[in-house]
ROSE-656065 format. One record per residue: residue in three letters; x, y, z of N, C-alpha, C, O in turn. Coordinates in steps of 0.02 Angstrom, whole numbers, plus 50000, padded with zeros to 5 digits. Example, Ala and Ser with C-alpha at 12.3 -4.5 7.8 and 13.67 -1.06 7.14 Angstrom:
ALA506604971650390506154977550390506604983550390507124983450423;SER506424988850354506844994750357506455000250394506705005750402;
***
This chain:
UNK546025313549036545365318849021545365324249074545605323849131;UNK545065329249049545165336249094544555336449148544005333749139;UNK544765340149205544255339949265543445342149252542965340049284;UNK543425346649200542755349649193542475344049135541875344449126;UNK542705340749110542425334449064542195330249111541625328049110;UNK542625328949155542465323649219541685324949244541175321449242;UNK541845333049271541285335549309540715334649273540265331449302;UNK540605336649216540085336249163539745329849149539135329449143;UNK540105325449143539895318549144539585314949208539125310849208;UNK539975317449268539785315749321539115318649340538765315349379;UNK538865325449313538305328649339537775326749293537195327949311;UNK537875323949234537425322049177537125315449207536535313949200;UNK537635311349244537405304049255537065304649334536635300649352;UNK537305309849374537125308949439536335311749442535935310449487;UNK536235315049394535475320349389534955313749392534435314249424;UNK535125307849360534565303049357534685298249411534305293449412;UNK535145298549456535495294049508535095295949565535225301449588;UNK534535291749599534185292949670534725292749714534625295949766;UNK535335289549710535755288449772536205294349779536565294549829;UNK536245299749733536665304149745536245311049757535805313449721;UNK536545313549822536365319549842536825325749841537395325649819;UNK536525331049867537215336649877537835334749915538385337349904;UNK537705329749963538385330650003538875326049962539475327049967;UNK538615321049922538915317049869539325321949825539935322049821;UNK538845326149792539005331149740539615334649757540105335149720;UNK539535337949836540065341449865540845337049863541395339449850;UNK540745332249875541205327449898541645325849828542255326249825;UNK541205324049773541585323549715541795329949682542225329149638;UNK541645334749691541915341249658542545341849716543065344249692;UNK542555340449771543235341849809543745337849776544265339949751;UNK543535332049778544015327949738544195328349675544695325549652;UNK543785332149642544035334549573544555340649569544945341849524;UNK544425344749639544895349649634545625347049662546155349549643;UNK545575342049706546355338949709546625335749635547225335349619;UNK546105333849599546345331549542546715336949488547245335849458;UNK546335342149483546595347449457547285350749485547745352449447;UNK547305351349551547815353349581548455350149560548995352949556;UNK548285342449544548945337449528549005337349447549215332849412;UNK548785342649431548875342249354548585337549319548845335249269;UNK547965335549344547765330049293548075323349295548165320149243;UNK548255321249354548685314949360548315309749396548185310549456;UNK548115304249363547805299749415548235291649440548625288949401;UNK548145290149474547565291949543547915298549570548485300349557;UNK547485301349605547535306249647547735303749728547505298549752;UNK548115307649758548275304449838547785310849879547895316749865;UNK547355309249921547005313549969547135309750028547245303750038;UNK547085316250076547005315150155546165315850177545815320150150;UNK545945312050218545275313450242545085321050252544665324950229;UNK545595321350299545315328850335545525334050299545455339550324;UNK545835333350235545915339950164545205339150144544815343950148;UNK545035333650125544405332050082543875334950118543505339250094;UNK543825332450180543205335450223543185342350232542625344650239;UNK543635345850235543765353050252543535357550189543215362850188;UNK543855353150126543685357050054542825355950050542395360150034;UNK542745350350064541975349750035541485350250096540905348250090;UNK541755353450162541195355750216540775349350228540155349350230;UNK541175343950236540825338450274541095337850339541675335850345;UNK540695339650400540795338550463541125332250506541595331750545;UNK540685327950482540595320950498541055315750465541045314750404;UNK541445312550507541935305750466541295301650445541255300550385;UNK540865299550478540295294150453540135296450394540285292650348;UNK539855301750378539505304850331539935304850256539695303550201;UNK540715306850274541325306750234541395300250206541475299450146;UNK541365295650248541445287550225540935284850184541035281150135;UNK540275287150211539755284450184539545287350120539215283250089;UNK539625293250087539625296450031540155292249986540025288649938;UNK540765293550015541285290049980541145283649958541335282049902;UNK540825279549996540795272249977540255272349939540245267949896;UNK539655277149940539195277249908539425279249824539235276049775;UNK539795284249825540215284549755540505279749723540405278449664;UNK540975276249771541295271549739540825264949714540955261649663;UNK540235263549761539705257149753539245259849683539035255649643;UNK539165264849678538665268149608539145268249552538865268849497;UNK539845267849550540365265249498540615273749471540755274849412;UNK540645278749521540895284749494541725284949514542135287349474;UNK541915282449571542515281449591542865275449592542515270449585;UNK543495274449601543865268549641544175271749692544475277049690;UNK544095268449734544435271949812544865265149849544605260049872;UNK545425266549848545985263349905546205266149936546665270049922;UNK545905265050005546205267250071546885266250088547165260850076;UNK547195271450119547825270850153547675269950235547335274050265;UNK547905265350261547915267050341548675270050369548815270850429;UNK549025271150323549595274650341549465282750343549195285250294;UNK549625286150390549465292650401549975297950355549845303950349;UNK550485294850330550965298650301550795296950210551025300350164;UNK550465292650206550155291650132549365292750111548925289250136;UNK549255297450068548685298050059548175293250032548445289649990;UNK547595291950039547215286850000547085287849924546945293449904;UNK547115283549887547145284449806546285284349780545845280449799;UNK546255289349736545495289649715545685291949628545965296949604;UNK545395285649595545255285749518544555287449513544095285349548;UNK544525292449456543795293349433543645288349378544045287749331;UNK543175285249379542785279949337542335283549280542285280349228;UNK541995290149284541575291349231542105294949169542555298949172;UNK541895292549131542275295549051541765298549007541925300848953;
***
């Protein structure tokens, strides 16, 4: 599925979701940017510092809260990596 189709489906679902706010949307769009850079290959491998910079999130607590919210609401699957050389894996669940 292409990044623009995923974004459209996400926005359609998120507009009625009371748990999703502007920071969640910024984080999701940032993750989609990395997805697009990897030529639409799933899962994507991301590093927290890169995603935080891209999404303009300044706090690790906010980053992890929003990431977990997206996971718990069924927008993404997140598999953390505790190895600093390997990025965490993200799958997009919206079709």
